[in-house]
C-alpha positions in Angstrom: 31.4 -13.6 -48.3 33.1 -14.8 -45.1 34.2 -11.1 -44.2 30.7 -10.1 -44.7 29.0 -12.4 -42.3 31.7 -11.7 -39.8 31.0 -8.0 -40.2 27.3 -8.4 -39.7 27.9 -10.7 -36.7 30.0 -8.3 -35.1 27.9 -5.5 -35.5 24.8 -7.8 -34.1 26.7 -8.5 -31.0 28.0 -4.9 -30.4 24.3 -3.9 -30.9 23.4 -6.5 -28.3 26.0 -5.6 -26.1 25.0 -1.9 -26.3 21.3 -2.4 -25.8 22.2 -4.4 -22.8 24.3 -2.0 -21.1 21.7 0.7 -21.8 18.9 -1.6 -19.8 21.4 -2.0 -16.8 22.4 1.7 -16.7 18.4 2.4 -16.7 17.6 -0.1 -14.2 20.7 1.0 -12.0 19.5 4.9 -12.2 15.8 3.6 -11.0 17.3 1.8 -8.5 19.3 4.7 -7.1 16.2 7.2 -7.7 14.2 4.7 -5.3 16.7 4.6 -2.9 17.1 8.3 -2.7 13.3 8.8 -2.5 12.3 6.3 0.6 10.6 7.5 3.3 12.7 8.4 6.3 12.0 7.3 9.7 10.3 10.0 11.7 9.8 10.1 15.2 6.5 9.0 16.1 4.9 12.0 18.0 1.3 12.7 18.1 0.2 16.3 18.5 -3.2 17.0 20.5 -6.2 17.7 18.6 -6.9 21.4 17.7 -10.6 20.7 17.7 -13.1 18.7 19.4 -13.2 14.9 18.2 -16.8 15.5 16.4 -16.9 17.3 13.1 -20.0 17.8 10.7 -22.1 15.3 12.6 -19.3 12.4 12.4 -19.4 10.3 15.5 -16.0 10.2 17.3 -15.3 6.5 16.6 -15.7 7.1 12.8 -13.3 9.8 13.0 -10.8 7.5 14.7 -11.3 4.9 12.2 -10.5 7.2 9.3 -7.6 8.5 10.9 -6.2 5.3 11.5 -6.9 4.0 8.0 -5.3 7.6 6.7 -2.0 6.9 8.9 -1.8 3.5 7.5 -1.9 4.5 4.0 0.1 7.7 4.0 2.1 7.8 6.8 2.2 10.2 9.7 0.4 13.5 8.4 -1.7 15.6 10.0 -5.5 15.6 9.0 -6.8 18.8 8.7 -10.4 18.1 7.8 -12.6 15.0 7.9 -16.2 15.9 6.7 -18.5 16.2 3.4 -17.0 17.3 0.5 -18.2 20.9 -0.8 -18.9 21.2 -4.3 -17.8 24.2 -6.0 -18.5 25.9 -9.1 -15.2 24.9 -10.8 -16.2 21.4 -11.6 -19.6 22.2 -13.1 -18.1 25.0 -15.3 -15.5 22.7 -16.4 -18.1 20.0 -17.3 -20.0 22.6 -19.4 -16.8 23.7 -21.0 -16.0 20.3 -22.1 -19.4 19.5 -23.3 -19.6 22.7 -25.2 -16.3 22.3 -26.8 -17.3 19.0 -28.3 -20.1 20.6 -30.3 -17.6 23.0 -32.5 -18.5 22.3 -36.3 -15.6 21.9 -38.2 -16.0 23.4 -41.7 -14.0 21.6 -44.5 -13.2 23.4 -47.8 
C-alpha cells in the first residue's frame, strides 16, 4: 500500500509541475506577442488638410475637438471623413433577413 501512495503522490506532483510549466509557457508567449505588437514610435508630422475645415455644416471648432479625441484614442492616423453617417440598404436588408429567418417552421416527425 505504501508504494501505491508514493506512486499517486508522484503522479499528482508530476501533473502539477506539468500544469505549472504549461501556464508559464503560455504567459511567456503572451508577453512576447504583446512586446512584438507594441506600437512603434512614429515621427509626429502633421499633413495639411486636403479640404476646408468645415464639413457637412460641422463647425471648425467641433472638427478640432473630434480630431484631437481621435488622435488621443487611436494615435496618429489620417481622418478621412467627419460627418453624418450614411445609411445604406445593407443594414435594413440584414435586419429583414434575420427577422424572416426566425420565423422558420420546423416540422417534427
